[in-house]
N, C-alpha and C positions, 0 to 999 in steps of 0.2 A: 444419501442422496440430497440434492442440493433443495432447498425449499424456495418455492417461487409463488409469485402473484402477479395479477395484471391490474397496473394503473394505480396501484395504492401502497404504500409500505406497511411496516408493522409498528404497534405501540411499543413504549418504551419499554413497558411490562412484560411484553412478549420478547422483546429484543434481549432484555436481561436474563430471561430464562434459557435462551437459545446460547448466549454468551455463557452462561453457566455449565452448559451441558457440554461445549468446546473441551472442557478440562479432562473429560474421559475420551477424548477420540486421538487416536494414533496419527500419525503422519501419512500422509497418502501414497508415497512412495517408498520403495526400499532400494531401489537402485543405486550403486556407488556412484561418487560425481564422475569418475572418470569413464562410466558407461553411460553417462548422460549426454550423448553426442548425436548428431543428425542421423550417423550411420545405425545407431540403435533405436531411431524414430523420435529422437527428441529435437525440439526446435530449440536452437541457442540465438539469442538475439539480444540487443541493447542499443542504448545511446550514449552519447557525451555531449553536454553543452555548456557554455559558459554561462553563468547566471551573475557574476559581476566581479569586480576588482577591488580591492582595498590596499592598504600601504604594505610594500614587500616584507617580508620576515613572517613570523608565526601569526596566525589570527589575532585581531585587535579585539578587545571587550566590546561587545554590543555592535560588532562590525557585520559585514556581510556573510562571513563564515558562522558566526556566532548565531545570528538569526535565522540562517540557513538550518543550521543544526537543529534548532528547536523546531522548525517547521517540518524537518524531516520525521523526528520523533513523533509530531503531532498528526502526520500523516496530510498535512496540509497542502502538499505538492498533488494530491490527488484531485482531478475535475468531478465534484460532486455530480455533475450531469452523467456522468459515466459510472464511476465506482466511488462510493462512500465507505470508510472505514468506521465501524462500530466499536468501541473498546471501553475499558475501565481505565480511567488515566491514573488512578491511585496503584495499579497493580504494577508490580516490578517489570521494568522494561525488557530485559531477557526474560523469555518465557512467556510474555504476554500474547494472551488469544486476542485475536480480532476476528469480527464478521465484516466480511467485504459484500457490500450490496451492489450488484452489478445491473445496470440500466440499459435496455437496449428496445428499441421499438415498442415501448410502453409496457414491457415486461421487467419483472425484477427478480433476481435470484440472490440467493444468500449462500456464502461459503465461507468457511472457516480457515485461519492461518494463523501461524504462532511465530513469534520471534524468536529465531534459533540462535543467533548470535550477532555481537558487536564487534565492529573493528574501529578501534581507535589506535593511531599510529602517529608519530612524528619524528622526523629526522631534519638535517640541514638543509632539504631541499623541500620537502613536502610535509603536509599535515593532512592525515585522512580521518574521516570519521563517516559511519554509516552502519547499517544493519541488513541482516538477512532474515528474510521470513519463508517458511516452509507450508506449504498447503497441507490442509488436514482432510482426513477420510470424508467423503461427501462434496469436496469442492468440484467445480466443473472444469478446473484445471489440476494437472499434477505436476510438481517441480517446485523451484525455488526461484528467489529473485534478491540480488543485492541493489540498494540505494547507497550510493556513496557520494560523499561531497570530498573535493581534493583540493587544497590549497598549494600554489605554486610559490614558495618564499621568494624566489627570484623576481618574479613579475607582478606577484599580488593576486594573480588570475583565480579565481574559484569555478570550479566544474563541479557539474552533477553528472554523475554515471548510473547507469541502469544495466544491470546485467541478469540475464534470465536463461534459465534452462526448463523448459516446460512441454507438456503434451496434454491432448484432451483427457478429462477426468470422468467424473460420474455426471450424468444428466438424468433429470427426473423424467424426461419424456423423449420419445425419438424426434420428435419434431423440432424440441430444442436443441437437440445435437446437431440436427441437420441445419438449424439455423445459424448457430455458432460457425459452424463450417462455412456457411456461406456469407455470414456478415462479421464474424468475430475478428478477422485480421482489420477489417476496418476500423472498427472501435477500438480495437488494441493500438493501432496507429495513431487514431486522434488521442487518445489518452496519453501515449508516450509522447506526441508533440505538444500537447498542453501542459505536462506535468513540469519540465523546466521553467515556462513562463510564470506557473503560478509559483515555484518556488523563487524565481527572480523576484517576483511582486513581495512575498513575505521577506525576504532578505533586504528589502529596501524600505520597510516600514518598522516603526516600532512594534512592539509586542501590545495589543489592543485590549486582550481580553484572555481570561483563563481559558483551557482547555476545554472545561465545562464546569458547571456548576457543582459544588459541594455534593458529592454522593451520587451523582447523576452520571450517566455514559456519555461518552464523547462520541459526536457524530461527526466526521471530519472528511473531506478536506473543506474547511473553513466557513462552510454554510451550513448550518443545520437544516437537513430536509424536511419537508413537511410529512408529517406523522398521521396515522389514522388516531383518534381519540379513544377509541375501544376496539379490540378485536371482536370477530364475532365466536360464539362458541366453536372449540375445536371438533 
């Protein structure tokens, strides 16, 4: 079941404990991809946006694609006013567990996900990089999502694609489930609208800071949120 709080977040100590516990959690869905369709009760949606242009041909060093690639892995495209990703930046990328902190109307919900796979391909026409994460048991949504960068070698255009198959997952209370049904789509659309804008900003500036201080968790996208100094007794 998703953890939740009102008006404040969790300490890093508590967050590290929650993240460690994700290692024992299974994926929250068992349906094969071919059955994750609207006819079977799944929502299938996504978006594609241009985030920049660089010289034609394969990606150039420290160009739009390369910077966006790092921003994708850092989860910097996520608007932290809506969703913050908490993870160990030293963990291997494939298989990395991440706590997603959803924020809506003063409430915060924590749900786990895991990087399932990475797609990295190149041919004469396109270069593609991205990853898929799957939700873990206890997440308020069930399903998977792809985040992909695609460079067109002919035009130099770099696009950001999001592809999602999802449905409602586990909620801690009846009213939180009702609230998601009433307001969730609004927040999802806002997050998806902001994601390419944020990645576009990342792709047009040099990397200015490490993902996290040595030995600490990363709290992304790109802004470390306010945390409580200490948690009350459990």
